[in-house]
Residue, then its C-alpha position, 0 to 999 in steps of 0.5 A: x562480515x557475518x551474513x547470519x545473525x541471530x533473530x531479534x525483536x522487530x520493534x526498531x524495524x516497525x518504528x522505522x517503517x512507521x516513520x517512512x509511512x508517515x513521511x510518504x503520506x505527508x509528502x503526498x500533499x505537496x503534489x497538490x499545486x497551489x493556484x497562481x496569485x491571480x487565481x486566488x482572487x477567483x471563486x473558491x469553487x472554481x479553484x478547487x475544481x481546477x485542482x480536482x485531479x491533484x486532490x483525487x490522486x492525493x486522496x487515492x494514494x493516501x488511502x492506498x498507502x494507509x491500507x499498506x500501513x494497516x497491512x504492514x502493521x498486521x504482518x508485524x503484529x504476528x511476527x515475534x522475531x526477524x532476521x537479516x532477510x526479513x530486514x532487507x525484504x522490509x527495506x525494499x518494501x519501504x523503498x517502494x512506499x517512499x517512491x509512491x509520491x512520484x507516480x501520484x504527482x504524475x497521475x495528478x498532473x496528467x491522468x493519461x494512459x502513461x501516468x495511469x499505467x505507471x501509477x498502477x505498476x508502482x502500486x502493484x509492485x509495492x503490494x507484491x513486495x508486502x505479500x512477499x514479506x508475509x510469504x517469507x515470514x509465514x513459511x519459515x519457522x520461528x518468525x510468527x507467533x504460535x497458533x496461526x494455522x496454515x489456512x489462516x496464513x493463506x487467508x491473510x496472504x489473500x488479503x495482502x494480494x488484493x491490492x496488487x491484483x486490483x492494480x495489476x488488472x487495471x494495467x491492461x484495462x488502461x492500455x487496451x480499453x480506456x484509462x477510466x476503466x482503471x479507476x473502476x478497478x481501483x474502486x472495486x479494490x476498496x469494496x473488496x478490501x472492506x468486505x474481506x476485512x470485515x469478514x476477517x474481523x468477524x471471524x476473530x471472535x472465538x479464535x486465539x490466533x489473531 
């Protein structure tokens, strides 16, 4: 079997990726436990408060996976063709995305050190895999649309690194200080992402490489 195949249009790869993202996001809601039958007769506010951890982990993971999808779409907006290596790098990334409902369920059920660290590790690995995908296509000729400067490619790489860096830094914070500090790191992540993406959007005016 030949190992080198000619590069092809990434349309089918993107369609498969979108399907995996959609399923992963949908499965997240299954981690929110329905209250038992007696509890359904209780005050609604009490039931909601009792399930706050599940709801929080659902919202957090929905936002993070949604951000992964936006970044993944951004990567392939700049990819004109893909090879076997790009296909398999993308498949490994999708495998990690599809796994994320599991650490989400653990975080919702427990919220202790082990579940927080496992969740952070899972998000770190997933974000790092997306960065590796961008690193590969941006450093091999023929994958990207023309006109993207090396500085611009590095700036996009920084954008993709923010998520794994934030979750990676939260691991020692949870292990050696307090699991609650990990949530602070995750909150700062979203502030940084919004600031960077607003900056990138603003810098697009007058450019032709986006």
